[in-house]
Steps between C-alpha positions, in 0.01 A plus 500: 500500500247427771293801596445486876403855591135518621286659228161665507212516257615852405823371348468511120578182313757681290705581809544131572596415144227235489210436266138499606377147563187355344491204739616415850568143611510449874650234718245399764638408844704776658423745219122537499405260781643568846597137552878478525496433874230235449710310246816524710313380809344209310835385361666512841200330661509214251872448568432493874215249459724259308798541732710666230755776547306825527616771259536861606222738398734655244578159348130413483422838345755452223308209344168687483389525138651167400291190442462290816717222356782740413463677833536175691811403307657834595370527856518143633733301272506223761128435445452141378280421202258309723457813718405745225125432510494523878691828491262646241199400711646651818593818313149537357343437841711768666442741211120458512497575872726803464303641207177537696562875477584508126528858374673714244749766599329833565392674181574211265137419422435866411814509285380196306152647452638834386739344250226275365265797462769683301526214252831362623521122457566320828637149544659276763806275482543300820668198652168406664288212381199565280264407782684723746496803272138459391388459862685815604367709212144383561512560877628853437242575229753578228376260231410770247828692514756261351502424129722196542693310767772234505603264778751218535223259396505639145857619451859442603583661832686826558753623402432322172321754272236248390218661704565843355546374147165321520331815629655716228371259235152475650461875541676587171742738669852603410754456782590870501139594578483289817617545860561211742461580871635264764666468839768240421806463282315213333250753362772737384702228327187359336414845362854556376498165319173596330626846398257677733563793734471420870404693811641330810336566838696444820201489739447130422720191515842623378695787653603800291868405464410156367247644255748759377752226425257368236496845332129579469393797290401677822481425871264646761473429869138567597153420376410869443821551299416197289150629431623849410774364273252289303233772480756737348607253234195331355346601171126531563258460215750343259301180457167437338253518788273238340790256522600601852150478640386187312 
């Protein structure tokens, strides 16, 4: 059953019936990075530029987390094959302009630093491109915090579990020791397919009712609730620090 009551760091793990996690894998856009409105705006702008039917903001938000190719198939099925490159270019142009103020949600950078300092393994599984993710991480100064990352350039797109399965193998982690955190049903379904617990956050692309329909392990509605929920359920110091810090 999805747990959707806001929790605090004082809540003992035993009360939730969950294990302590040795690793946390985050989605990027809409979960750590406050970029949902940028992506939605860029998708709508690209449709407008090409004279295509403009989706609603909710429709554009639903495809966030998918690879661009899959997103286009879902969002603008009338897009011709000879228009795909032009659409991608217009989308990227709009996105670059909108991301001039790139930033994480409040408190997320501190959360990542605190978890890393405790010896919790951190990773990213995202529908972004490798270049897009690396650029974001570098601009935000987070290069030393993530042990591994996967994008659609190296793995099959969400909700296929390929990204998570690759990360589990690389980091030598058992599924039951890992938590996936994301703002879309694509993240929740990917985690479920990989046998991993999921924390869904409804402050990003998908509304709470949609997220709950995918049956995440837990659901929270705000960034502070997300941070408190994770802090209460990680297992600090369970990994060899020489490995974590290498």
